[in-house]
C-alpha positions as CSV (number, residue, x, y, z in Angstrom):
1,M,0.0,0.0,0.0
2,K,1.3,3.4,-0.9
3,S,-0.6,5.3,1.8
4,S,-2.6,4.8,4.9
5,K,-6.3,5.5,5.7
6,I,-7.5,4.5,2.2
7,E,-11.3,4.7,2.1
8,L,-11.7,2.9,-1.2
9,S,-9.7,0.3,-3.1
10,V,-10.5,-0.1,-6.7
11,V,-9.7,-3.6,-8.1
12,I,-9.3,-3.9,-11.9
13,P,-8.1,-7.1,-13.6
14,V,-6.3,-6.5,-16.8
15,Y,-5.7,-8.9,-19.7
16,N,-4.6,-7.6,-23.2
17,E,-6.1,-4.1,-22.9
18,E,-3.1,-2.0,-24.2
19,D,-5.3,0.1,-26.4
20,I,-7.7,1.3,-23.7
21,I,-6.4,0.8,-20.2
22,S,-4.5,4.1,-19.8
23,M,-7.7,6.0,-20.7
24,V,-9.8,3.9,-18.3
25,I,-7.4,4.6,-15.4
26,D,-7.3,8.3,-16.2
27,N,-11.1,8.6,-16.4
28,W,-11.7,6.8,-13.2
29,I,-9.1,8.7,-11.2
30,E,-10.4,12.0,-12.5
31,K,-13.9,11.0,-11.3
32,L,-12.8,9.8,-7.9
33,N,-10.6,12.9,-7.4
34,Q,-13.6,15.1,-8.2
35,L,-15.5,13.2,-5.5
36,N,-12.6,13.8,-3.0
37,I,-12.4,10.1,-2.2
38,N,-9.2,8.8,-0.6
39,H,-8.6,5.9,-2.9
40,E,-6.0,3.5,-4.4
41,F,-6.2,1.8,-7.8
42,H,-5.0,-1.8,-7.7
43,L,-4.4,-3.0,-11.3
44,Y,-3.8,-6.8,-11.7
45,N,-2.0,-7.6,-14.9
46,D,-3.1,-11.2,-15.5
47,G,-0.2,-12.4,-17.7
48,S,-1.1,-10.1,-20.6
49,R,0.6,-10.9,-23.9
50,D,0.5,-7.4,-25.4
51,N,1.9,-4.2,-24.0
52,S,-0.7,-3.8,-21.2
53,L,1.9,-4.1,-18.4
54,E,4.0,-1.3,-20.0
55,R,0.8,0.9,-20.1
56,L,0.1,0.1,-16.4
57,L,3.6,0.9,-15.3
58,E,3.3,4.2,-17.1
59,S,0.1,5.0,-15.2
60,E,1.8,4.0,-11.9
61,K,4.5,6.6,-12.6
62,K,1.9,9.2,-13.6
63,H,-0.5,8.7,-10.6
64,S,0.7,8.3,-7.0
65,N,-2.3,6.2,-6.0
66,V,-1.9,3.5,-8.7
67,V,-0.5,0.2,-7.7
68,V,0.4,-2.4,-10.3
69,H,0.4,-6.1,-9.6
70,D,2.0,-8.3,-12.2
71,K,1.0,-12.0,-12.0
72,P,1.0,-15.1,-14.2
73,N,-2.2,-15.7,-16.1
74,G,-4.7,-17.3,-13.9
75,G,-8.0,-16.1,-15.3
76,H,-10.4,-13.3,-14.6
77,G,-12.1,-14.8,-11.5
78,P,-9.0,-15.8,-9.6
79,T,-7.5,-12.4,-10.4
80,I,-10.3,-10.4,-8.9
81,L,-10.6,-12.7,-5.9
82,Q,-6.9,-12.1,-5.3
83,G,-7.6,-8.3,-5.5
84,Y,-10.4,-8.6,-3.0
85,L,-8.3,-10.6,-0.5
86,E,-5.4,-8.2,-0.7
87,N,-7.5,-5.1,-0.1
88,V,-9.9,-6.1,2.7
89,E,-8.3,-3.5,5.0
90,S,-10.0,-0.8,3.0
91,P,-13.5,-0.1,4.2
92,W,-14.8,-0.3,0.6
93,I,-13.8,-2.3,-2.4
94,F,-14.9,-1.5,-5.9
95,H,-14.5,-3.8,-8.8
96,V,-14.8,-2.7,-12.4
97,D,-13.3,-4.4,-15.5
98,S,-10.7,-2.8,-17.7
99,D,-12.5,-2.9,-21.0
100,N,-14.3,0.5,-20.6
101,E,-17.8,-1.1,-21.0
102,M,-18.8,0.4,-17.6
103,K,-17.8,4.0,-17.3
104,P,-17.4,6.2,-14.1
105,D,-20.3,8.6,-15.0
106,N,-22.7,7.3,-12.4
107,F,-20.3,6.3,-9.7
108,E,-21.2,9.4,-7.6
109,M,-24.7,8.1,-7.1
110,I,-23.4,4.7,-5.9
111,W,-20.8,6.2,-3.6
112,N,-23.2,8.6,-2.0
113,A,-25.6,5.7,-1.1
114,R,-22.9,3.5,0.3
115,N,-23.7,3.9,4.0
116,D,-27.2,2.5,3.5
117,F,-25.9,-0.8,1.8
118,D,-23.4,-3.6,2.0
119,L,-23.4,-4.2,-1.7
120,I,-24.3,-1.9,-4.5
121,L,-23.9,-3.2,-8.0
122,A,-24.9,-2.4,-11.5
123,F,-27.6,-3.8,-13.6
124,R,-26.1,-3.5,-17.1
125,K,-28.6,-1.5,-19.2
126,G,-28.3,-2.0,-23.0
127,R,-26.1,-5.0,-22.8
128,I,-26.3,-7.1,-26.0
129,Q,-25.1,-10.7,-25.6
130,S,-24.7,-13.7,-27.8
131,L,-27.3,-16.4,-27.5
132,S,-24.9,-18.6,-25.6
133,R,-23.9,-15.9,-23.1
134,S,-27.5,-14.9,-22.6
135,F,-28.4,-18.5,-21.8
136,I,-25.5,-18.8,-19.4
137,S,-26.5,-15.6,-17.6
138,T,-30.0,-16.7,-17.2
139,I,-29.0,-20.1,-15.9
140,S,-26.6,-18.5,-13.5
141,R,-29.3,-16.2,-12.1
142,I,-31.7,-19.1,-11.7
143,L,-29.0,-21.1,-9.9
144,I,-28.2,-18.3,-7.5
145,W,-31.9,-17.7,-6.8
146,L,-32.6,-21.3,-6.1
147,L,-29.6,-22.0,-3.9
148,Y,-29.1,-18.7,-2.1
149,G,-32.2,-16.6,-2.5
150,K,-33.4,-13.7,-4.6
151,G,-31.8,-10.3,-4.2
152,V,-29.7,-9.7,-7.3
153,W,-30.7,-9.7,-10.9
154,D,-27.3,-9.1,-12.7
155,V,-25.6,-11.7,-10.5
156,N,-22.2,-11.6,-12.2
157,S,-22.0,-7.8,-12.7
158,P,-18.4,-6.6,-12.9
159,Y,-19.3,-3.2,-11.4
160,R,-19.8,-3.5,-7.7
161,L,-19.1,-1.6,-4.5
162,M,-18.7,-3.9,-1.5
163,K,-18.4,-3.1,2.2
164,S,-15.3,-5.1,3.1
165,S,-16.4,-6.1,6.6
166,A,-19.5,-7.7,5.2
167,F,-17.7,-9.9,2.7
168,C,-14.2,-10.5,4.2
169,N,-15.2,-14.0,5.6
170,C,-16.6,-15.0,2.2
171,F,-13.5,-13.8,0.4
172,S,-11.3,-16.0,2.6
173,E,-13.6,-19.1,2.2
174,L,-13.7,-19.0,-1.6
175,P,-11.2,-21.3,-3.3
176,P,-8.4,-19.4,-5.0
177,D,-9.3,-20.9,-8.4
178,T,-13.0,-19.8,-8.2
179,F,-14.0,-19.1,-11.8
180,A,-16.8,-16.5,-11.1
181,P,-16.4,-15.2,-7.5
182,N,-18.8,-12.3,-8.2
183,L,-21.5,-14.8,-8.9
184,I,-21.1,-16.5,-5.5
185,L,-20.7,-13.1,-3.7
186,S,-24.1,-12.1,-5.1
187,G,-25.6,-15.3,-3.7
188,Y,-23.8,-14.9,-0.4
189,A,-25.2,-11.4,0.0
190,A,-28.8,-12.7,-0.6
191,Y,-28.2,-15.7,1.7
192,K,-26.9,-13.5,4.5
193,K,-29.7,-11.0,4.0
194,L,-27.2,-8.2,3.5
195,R,-28.4,-4.8,2.4
196,I,-28.3,-4.9,-1.4
197,S,-29.0,-2.2,-4.0
198,E,-28.9,-2.7,-7.8
199,V,-28.5,0.4,-9.9
200,E,-29.1,0.6,-13.6
201,I,-25.9,1.6,-15.4
202,Q,-25.5,2.1,-19.1
203,F,-23.5,-0.6,-20.8
204,H,-21.2,0.2,-23.7
205,G,-20.1,-2.4,-26.1
206,R,-16.4,-3.2,-26.3
207,K,-14.5,-1.0,-28.8
208,T,-11.0,-2.5,-28.5
209,G,-9.6,-6.0,-27.8
210,K,-11.7,-9.0,-27.6
211,V,-13.5,-11.2,-25.0
212,S,-11.0,-13.6,-23.7
213,I,-13.4,-16.5,-22.9
214,Q,-15.3,-17.8,-25.9
215,N,-17.1,-20.8,-27.3
216,W,-15.9,-24.1,-25.8
217,N,-14.0,-22.4,-23.0
218,L,-17.1,-20.4,-22.1
219,L,-19.1,-23.6,-21.8
220,K,-16.4,-25.3,-19.7
221,G,-16.2,-22.2,-17.5
222,A,-19.9,-22.1,-17.0
223,V,-20.0,-25.8,-15.9
224,L,-17.1,-25.2,-13.5
225,S,-18.7,-22.1,-12.1
226,A,-22.0,-24.0,-11.5
227,K,-20.2,-26.7,-9.7
228,Q,-18.3,-24.3,-7.5
229,T,-21.5,-22.3,-6.8
230,I,-23.2,-25.4,-5.6
231,L,-20.3,-26.6,-3.5
232,F,-20.0,-23.2,-1.7
233,R,-23.7,-23.3,-0.9
234,L,-23.3,-26.7,0.7
235,K,-20.4,-25.3,2.7
236,L,-22.5,-22.4,3.9
237,R,-25.1,-24.7,5.2
238,N,-22.6,-26.1,7.7
239,V,-21.3,-22.7,8.9
């Protein structure tokens, strides 16, 4: 940590986003500075094969509150879980992806409501998915509702503000290789009857790069995620 008394830690996983990541960082830091939030940006380079790491290191030199973590490729889910675990000392953790599909425009509304909730996350307005991704999203929602309870519609939303003290136990109980930790965290919040708010945020289609998990790998990931979601629910029953 570069400084003490951080109020908000922003966790961003990065994989092959050299064309956009510098702008994403600059835009978010500008917004958080406007809101006078004492924050740090934790950027996790997940074994990128392009020049993303170089762009991140440039941002680290440019901004005093940017911290770059370089790690071997482990996947999106394990990377964000690592970020959560390493930043639980901050009162609030915010996750957003590095692809610029979710912008900082409406973050002020979310931040101002934080004291009334343990989890505030985005419902992605205007999101256009392939048939396969839409099907997996629907099945994931149904699975969470059946196992953990209703409470979240966009169960795997990559735009979420979490009260660290409400989720720290869950972070530590999740296996390091969890494919979709945000999915389980949404279920955990419903199961524990935490205070949840879901806010409609405009979704912007990807303009650069490409989705890293596609086709067969997407199906395998969905099956793995479903298995891990069920197993974690069984674990909760015994807690």
